[in-house]
C-alpha positions in Angstrom: 8.8 9.9 9.5 10.0 6.1 10.1 11.9 4.8 12.5 14.1 1.6 11.6 14.3 1.2 7.1 13.9 -3.0 7.5 14.2 -5.7 5.3 10.6 -5.8 3.2 9.6 -2.0 4.0 7.3 -0.4 1.4 8.4 3.9 1.7 6.7 6.4 -0.9 8.3 10.1 -1.7 7.0 12.0 0.4 5.4 15.1 -0.6 6.3 17.8 -2.3 10.2 16.2 -2.7 11.6 15.6 -6.4 11.4 12.4 -6.4 8.0 12.5 -6.0 7.1 13.3 -9.7 9.0 9.6 -10.4 8.6 7.6 -7.9 5.1 5.8 -6.8 7.3 3.7 -4.8 10.2 1.4 -3.6 10.9 -1.7 -1.2 14.4 -1.9 0.9 15.8 -5.5 -0.9 18.7 -5.5 1.4 21.9 -3.1 3.1 25.0 -2.6 3.0 27.8 -1.1 4.8 30.7 1.4 3.5 32.3 3.9 6.1 29.6 4.9 7.8 26.4 5.2 5.1 24.3 2.6 5.2 23.2 2.5 1.7 19.7 0.5 0.5 19.5 -1.9 -2.6 15.5 -1.1 -3.9 12.9 -2.6 -5.9 11.9 1.4 -7.6 8.7 1.3 -9.0 7.8 4.3 -10.7 4.8 6.3 -11.9 4.3 4.1 -14.6 4.6 0.6 -13.5 7.9 0.0 -14.0 10.1 -2.1 -11.3 14.5 -1.6 -11.9 16.6 -1.4 -9.2 18.3 0.8 -7.1 20.3 2.5 -4.4 19.3 5.3 -2.2 21.7 6.0 1.2 19.2 5.2 4.5 19.9 8.5 5.4 17.7 9.5 2.6 15.6 7.3 2.9 14.3 8.9 6.6 11.9 11.1 5.1 9.9 9.3 3.6 6.4 7.6 3.8 5.6 4.8 4.9 3.0 2.5 2.6 0.0 0.9 4.5 -0.9 -2.7 3.1 -3.9 -3.4 2.0 -6.3 -5.8 0.8 -4.4 -9.1 -1.4 -6.5 -10.1 -4.1 -9.3 -12.5 -3.6 -8.4 -12.3 -0.1 -11.8 -12.2 2.0 -11.9 -10.0 4.6 -14.8 -8.3 7.3 -16.0 -5.5 9.3 -13.9 -6.2 12.8 -16.7 -4.5 15.0 -18.9 -7.3 14.2 -21.9 -5.1 13.3 -22.4 -6.3 10.3 -21.5 -9.9 9.3 -21.4 -9.7 5.3 -18.4 -10.8 3.8 -15.9 -8.7 0.5 -13.9 -11.0 -1.5 -12.1 -8.9 -3.4 -11.9 -8.8 -6.5 -9.5 -6.6 -8.1 -6.7 -3.5 -6.4 -6.8 0.4 -8.7 -4.7 2.8 -8.5 -5.9 6.1 -9.0 -3.6 8.8 -11.2 -4.9 11.5 -9.2 -7.3 10.7 -5.7 -9.9 13.2 -3.9 -7.7 13.0 -0.9 -5.2 10.5 0.2 -8.1 7.6 1.6 -8.8 7.5 -2.0 -5.3 6.6 -3.9 -6.0 2.8 -4.1 -9.5 0.9 -4.2 -10.7 -2.6 -4.2 -13.4 -4.0 -6.5 -15.4 -6.8 -4.3 -18.2 -9.0 -4.0 -19.5 -8.9 -1.8 -21.9 -11.1 0.7 -25.1 -9.6 1.8 -25.1 -11.9 5.2 -29.3 -11.4 5.7 -30.1 -11.9 1.9 -28.2 -14.3 0.5 -27.5 -12.1 -2.4 -24.3 -10.6 -3.6 -23.5 -7.5 -4.8 -20.0 -5.3 -5.8 -18.9 -2.4 -4.3 -16.2 -0.8 -4.1 -13.8 -0.3 -1.0 -10.9 2.8 0.1 -8.3 2.8 2.3 -10.8 3.7 5.6 -12.7 0.7 5.4 -9.4 -1.7 5.5 -8.6 -0.3 8.8 -11.4 -1.5 9.7 -11.8 -4.2 8.4 -10.3 -7.6 9.8 -8.9 -10.4 7.0 -11.3 -13.9 7.0 
């Protein structure tokens, strides 16, 4: 559950909600207060990738799930633990329609520059990999 709604926050409908069937995510743009109610203008992205400007009552967005940030195209990353000095350069990002788990909803294709051999190879990274990486 999201504690506070702030400009730029990205949310996705919670599992089982009526919005889940049609909406991939919303990004909060600006808010206005009418009486005691707070309304948010949002950029709403549907399941097909189309984005429209929409408005929501702030209270209706509170149970939505926060969208975790993910790799950036062209970014270079390294694992935080220091066990390897390999560098991963992000080439492409994919939204998986029917993922095997929530960890695989978004995946990144990256060149891995192997520190020891000096060679590079193509690999796929998922959300749990991102949680252990740092940008360089």
